[in-house]
Steps between C-alpha positions, in 0.01 A plus 500: 500500500677826436429767238711771360380854452263385227238460765510877546360535150183339621448776744545771233843631614827527306752228595789730424417703812569206722809289588508175291467229768303182548170572653360238721139564605426464869162337578319603814120424562428464127684831411806490274759771572760589241798698634706708254773763548486819314824617340651827620750733363692783666254786484512874565289670768169615349513836695853629478640273220794396710658164435591458866234249578552148642303188537313536821251209534271281310117481518252251374192591293230240437277490198193295484499325158211265551320422173228272639368391836651155490861604464625796705843645401703778663805667349740612773753758362818590695595853427809689607467821698758779478600773737723809466835502663490865597175663578469861380276713712275727294 
């Protein structure tokens, strides 16, 4: 059974920050894992304000969203990492 981003509301997050896809929970040893993808926009470098950044990699962050001992839930968020095209030495 798949869910849309409305399941993210249960964890107290804003569904507008994530891509609108069907979320199928993965079950492993009594733990339900929900995988979601965070939206990304072209950003500027926080240090030099340059817009010459590119999508470098992705990383996964897991949040324990367990409400009781009988049902363990983990929210796994895929975040985009950025890097600068040209490094400026200070």
